N, C-alpha and C positions, 0 to 999 in steps of 0.2 A: 185626464185634464180636458180633453175635447168634449166629453159628455158634460162636465161641469160648466163649461163655457156655453154649451147649447142650452142647458137647463136654467141658467141665470138670465134674467132680463138685461138687455143692453140698451144703451143710449147711443143714438147716432150723432146728435149734436145738442148743444145748449146755446141759445142765441139771446142776446140782450141788444135790442135795437132802439133807436130813438123814434120820435113821432113822425119822422120822414122816411123811416125804413133804413137808416144808415147804421152802421156798426157802432156799438158802444163797447161790447165785449162778446166774443164768440169763441167757441171751442168745438172742434169737430173730432169725432172718435171713429169715423167710418170712412172707408174709401169710396163711398157712393159719389162723392164730389171730389174728383182727383185734382182739379185745378182751382186756383183762386177765382177765376172768372165763373166757373160752374158753382162755386160756393156763393159768390155774390148774386148770381142769377137765382139760385134757390132762395136766398134771403129776400130778394126783391119780390119774387113771386109769392112766397109765404106771407110776406107783409101785405102785399096787394090783396091777396085772397081774404085775409083776416081783418083788414082795416075797417070794414064797414060793420063789423060785429061789435057787440058791447060786452067785452070780457073784463069789465072793471070790478064787478062784485065777486065773481068766482071764475075759475078757469073754464075755458071752452075747449072742445075737441074738434079737430078737423082731419079728414083723410086728404092726403096730398101726395101725389106721385108715389103711390104704394107705401106711404109712411103715415104714421099717426103723429099729429102735431097737437100738443097741449099748449095753450097759451093764455096769458093774462096781461092786461094793461094796467099800469099804475102811473098816474100823472102823465109825463111825456116819455115813459119807458114801456117797451113791449118785451115781455119775457116769453120765450119759446123753448120747449123741450121736444125733441123728435126721436121717435123709435120706429122700428119696423112695423109693418101692418099686422104682424103676429104677436106684438107685445101687449101686455096688459095695460089698459088705459089708466087704471087706478095707480099702478106703480109709477107710470110716467107723471101722473098728476102729483104724486107724493114727492117726486124729485123736484118738480117745478115749485111746489109749495115750500119745500125745504130751502131751495135757492132763494126764493122770495123772502121767506122769514129771516134767513141769515143776512141778506142785504138790508132788510128793514132794521134789524138790530144793529148792524155795523154802521149804517148811515143815520142811526138814531131817529128813525121815523121820517127822515127827509129824503124820501125815495123820489128823486128827480134826476134829470140828465146832468145838470151842473154838478150836483153832489156826487153822482156816480163817476163822472169823469175825474173829479178831484180825488176820488178814492179808488181809482181803477185797479191799483195794486191789490186792494182788499177783495175786490170783486173777482179778479183772476185767481187769487188764493182760494176763494170760495169754490170756484169751478174745480180746482184741483182737489179740494177736500171732498166734493160731492161725487165725482166720477173720475176713474182712472182707466184709460184705454177702453172706454165704453162700459166698464163694469161699475155698478153703483156701489159706492163705499159708505155713504151716509146720507140720510134724508131729514134728520132732525135739525132744524134751523138753529136752535140754541147750541147744540154741540158743534155744528159747523162754525158758527160765529165765535165760539170759544176757542176752537183750534186756530182760526185765522187770527184772533186777537193774540194768542200765544205766539204764533209765528211772527207777528208784527213786533211784539215785545222782544223776542229773541234777536230780531234784526236791528233792534235799536230804533225802529221807526215807531213813533207814537201812534196809537189808534185814535187819530183825530183828537189828540191831546187827552185821551182817556187812559187811566191806569187799568190794569187787569181787574182790580177790585171794582172800579166804576163800571167797566164793561159787563162784568158778571152781575152787578146790581141792576144795570139796564136790562140785561137778559131776564133776570128774575122778575123785574117789574113788567116786562112785556108778557112773560108767561102768565103772571098773575092776572093781567088784564085780559088775556085771551081765554083764561079759564072762567073768568067772571062773566063773559059774554053770553 
């Protein structure tokens, strides 16, 4: 099992910050930041370092404190995925894109801070579907959104007043649009 863990790419954290660098949703999978204050300091420094870049059209890559950070900005939200300096950037970028795609589907293309905070439960479920203990479980945004929608239905909480059929139709529509680009 130790070899398997070594051979698999791992994620150290996934961060979703607002336009001022404050937390919207974060999940840490590494002991690199043992205290809450060290986590907040990392988030602030990553945000400050990346703030002046234009990562709106596609994801950007930065080396930071011996970590690879892949990030993307949309509206007033900043998405970050962190891995060790020996991780594959493409895999980290795929995790970031899967997270972003799932959020876009679940928020029905209204990817902004207000909508994210109103649907924080869905975002946290997304994080749980993507990574577990640092191990990547899923990177396909459509599958992640579908699993989250299913969890929401099981819990009796409406997916922003969407039925599972509507959620799947939205996912199909998004996939069709992305294929036609």
